[in-house]
N, C-alpha and C positions, 0 to 999 in steps of 0.2 A: 510772679504768676507766668505759668507757661504761656507763651503766645501761640495762636493757632496759625498754620500756614494758610497760604492764600486759597487754596482749595477748600480747606475746613472753613475759613471765614465766609466763603461765599456759600457753603452748605449751611452754616449758622444762620446767614442773613435770609437765604431761601426759606429755611425752616420757619423763622419768625414771620416772614411775609405769608407762607402758607397758613399759619396758625390764624393770623389777621383775617385773611380771605375766608379761611373756613368757618370761623367763628362768626363773622359778620354775615356772610352769606346764609349760614344756618339759622341765625337770629332772624333774618328777614325772610325766612322760609322758601329760598331759592334753591332748588336742586338738593334737597337736604340729604338724600341718599347717596349723593356724589361728594359734596362738599365736607361731609362728616369724615370720610376718608382722607380728604386733603388735610383737614386739620390735624388727624391722627398721624399722617405722615409727616406733617410739619413739626408737630410736638416730638416725633421720634428724632428728626434730624436735630431739632434745636437741643434736647436734651442729650443726646449723643454728643455732639460738639461741645456743649458746656461743660460735660463731665469729663471730656479730654483736656480741659483748660484747667490743669491742677496747680495748686499752689504748694511751692516746695520750701517755703520760708518756715520761721519759727514763731510768727506773730499769732498769739492764741485767738485774737479777735478776728482776724482774717480766716483761720480755719473753721472757727464757729460759723462765720457767715457763709463760707462755702458749704457746710452741712446744711444750712438753711436753704441755700440754692438747690441742694440735692433734694430736699423735702419738697421744694416748689416744682422740681422737675418730675418728681413721682406724681404730684397733684396735676400737672399738665398731662402725663400720660392718662392718669384715672379720667380726667375730664374727656380726652379724646375717646376712651373706651366707652364712657357714659352717653357721649353724643352720638356714637354709633348705635349704642343701644337705643336711644331715643328714636333714631331713624329706623331701625329694623325690629325692635323690641325682642332681642334674643334672650334677655334675662326674665321675660314675663312667665315662661313656664316654671320658674323657681318660686314663684308666689301663688298662694291660694286663690286670690281674688284679683281682680283688676284694680280696684281700689287700694288694695295694700301695695300693689307695683306702683301706681301713680303716686301714693303717698311717700314711699320711700325711695324710688329710684328714677321715676320719669322725670326728665328735665333738670335733674340735679347737677348736671355738668356745669351749669352756670354757677353754682356756688363754688365748686372746685376750682374753676377757672378764675374766679374773682380772688380766692384766697391764693392761689398760685400766683397771680399777677401782683398781688400786694407783697407777697413775700420775695418775689423776684425784684421788684422795683427797690423795696427796702434794702435787700441784700446788696444789689448792684451799686446803689449811691453809698452805701456804707464801706463796701470794699474799696471804691474809687477814693473816698476820703481817707480811709485807713493807708492806702497804698501812697497817697500823697504825703500823709505824716511820716511814713517810713523813709520816703526819699529826702525829705528836708532834714531827718535826724542824722 
């Protein structure tokens, strides 16, 4: 697994912290129109740095898990976009009625964030155990 340099590792950690701060503050309805952008910026940093952490080996399981992480990164970005939409309602004109907008899009960032977090935790722990297996063999 390609290791991140010191600056990239710092950006990775800052991105993760911004995601947690943004999601927490947004959920507690504190300055939603500001913290939604914090979450989106954090998700961008996190996904960019994680995508730079490539795997050059031949282990099929780790390659598959890195693809799962890529899907989780896409869900993190989509959750950020939907969080911004929840704060500003910029997708509202695409729907015929407010009820349809609320049914299909409003506050759905939570679902994407939960799916992304589950996929990220699963793939991270599995990659760690697979890397330990490879080192021991």
